[in-house]
N, C-alpha and C positions, 0 to 999 in steps of 0.2 A: 504493500500500500504506500509506503514512504517514497519509493522510487518513482511511482506513477504520479506523485504530486509535484507541482511546480513550487509550491510553498507549503510549509507545515501549517496545519490548522484547517479550519473550515470557514468559508466565506460566503455562504448562501444567505438569503434574506432573513433567515430565522435568527441570526446572531448579530445582524447589523445594529439593531437598537441597543443590544447589550454593549457593543463596542462604543456607540455614541454615548451611552450612559457613563461608561468608564472614563472616557476622555473628558466628559463634563466634570466628573468627580476630580480628575487630575487638575483641570483648570481651576476648580474651586480651591484645591490645596495651594496652588500657586498664588491665588488671590489672597489667601490668608497670610502667606509668607510676605506679601507686599502690603500688609495691614489693611487690605480691603475685605473686611469681615462680611459686609453685606453681600459682596460678590460671591463669597464662599457659600453663604446661606442660600442665595439664589441658585447656585449650581447644585446644592444639595437637594433643593426642591425639584429642579429639572431632572436630576438623576433619579429621584423617586418616581417621577412621572414615567420615565423610560422603563424603570423596573416594573411598573404596574402593567405595562402592555407587552413586554418582551415575551412573557410566557404564552400569552394568547396568540401572538404572532407565530411563535415556534410550533404551537399545536396545529397550525393549518397545513403543515407539511409532514408527510410520512418520512421519518428520519431512520437511517440505519442505526445499528447499536453503537458504533463508534461516534456517530453524530450526536446521539442522545447523551452518551457519557461526556463528550466534549462540551455539550450544552450545559450540563450540570456543573462541570468544573469551571467553565468560563463565567457562568453566572455568579458563582460564589466568589471567584477571584475579583470580579468587577464589584460585587457587593462589599468586599473587604476594603477596596479603594474608596468607594463612594460613601458607604455607611459605617465604615470602621475608621479609616485614616482621616477622611475629611472632617467628620464631627470632632475628632480628637484635636485636629489642627485648629479648628474654630475655637474650641474650648481653651486650648493652650494660648492662642493669640490674644484672647480676651483677658487672660489671667496671668500676664507676664510679671505682674507685681507679686504673685504667689508662685514663682517659677518652679520651686521644688514640689509643691503640692500639685500644681497644674501638670507637671511632667509625670508624677506618679499616677494621678487619676487618668490622664490621657493614655498612658501606657497600659494601665489596667483595662481600660475600655477597649483598646485595640486587641489586646490579648484575649479578652472574653469574646469579642466579635469573631476573632480567628477560630477559637475553639468551637463556638456555636456553628459557624459555617462549615468547618471540617466535619463536625458530628452530623450535620444535616446531609452532607454529601455521602457519608458512609451509610447513614440510615436510608437515604433515598435509593442508593444502588442496591442495598439489600432488599428493600421493598419491591423494587422493579423485577427482582428475580422471581417473585411469587405473585405479582399482581400487574395487570395491564391497565388498570383504572388510574385515574388521576388521584393525587394525594388529597385527603380530606381533613387531616389534622396536622398541626405543627406542635412541636414540643419546645417550650421556651419561647420567649418573645423574639420575633423575627427582627433582624438588625435593620431592616428597611423602615421600620417604624420611627427610626430617628429622623427621617425626612419629614414626618408629621410633627413630632414633638419639638425638636430643636429650633426650627425657625420661629415657632410661636413663643418659646421661652426667650430667645434672643430679642425678638421684637418687643416683648413685654418688658424686658430689662431696660431696653433703650427708651421705651415710651414712659416708663414710670421712674426712670433713673435709679434702678435697683443695682445691687452689687453684682458684678459679673460672676462672682464665685458661685452663684446659683446654678450656672451652667455646669460647674464641676460636680455639684450635688446631683444634678439630673443625670450626668454621665455615669456617676457611681451607681445610682439606682438602676439605670438601664443595663449596666455591666452585670449586676446580679440577676436581673430579669432574663438576660440572655441564657443563663446557665441553669435556671430553676426548671425542673422537668414538669411543668404544668402543661395541660393540653389547651391548645387554641385552635378552634375550628377555622379551616380555610374559608374565606368569604365566598359566597356564591354571587350571582349577578346583582342581587339587591345590596349585598354587603359591599361589593365593589363600587356600585353607584354611590353608596353612602360615603365611602372613602374618597371618591372623586369629588363629591360635594364638599367634604371637609377640606380637601386639598384646595378647592376653589376659594373657600372662605379663608383659608390660610394665606393664599396669594394676596387676596384683598387686604387682609390684616397686616401682612408684612409690608405691602406697598403703602398703605395708609400710615403705618408707623414710621416708615423711612421718610415719607414726605413731611410728616409732622415733627420729626426730630430736628 
């Protein structure tokens, strides 16, 4: 298979949105390095939007087993960049006055996100050996939910002039939630519409807060 390919990897339309999401997450990380926190938050929200639809797009094509395995891996690697490293870089950039604490919490967050995603990959590959149906349950909080929580927290801090260390507390709580083995049902169409509506409200709130600041 390797010799027949011009480039390693897969490049059909089912993974394009995942690639776009990862590049958006990387752009957000660079933005935080340049002290453009709002730019990082906007990239986080856009990456969350990409993640919401990449699975639906992938399901429209009958993929080979290597393509399925690649899709699982590339999605989780992209999630680590977008919803692991990017939120940590936002939190650290906001809390440079507490550099040691910010570094510790950010590192813990990335580590817990990494463990959560790696465990999901193993669990999903094992599940697909015995089932051809789509997943109905998640274990632990999905890392992608940081795209819903963190922008709202950031905008509230800016709007109410609160201490940015609140972001560190939020990251610490999310780190624990990533690894707790509680069951969370995968949203159906109604649930996805609700998440989309919440995302729309989030965009309005972040936009209004940034203009009012």
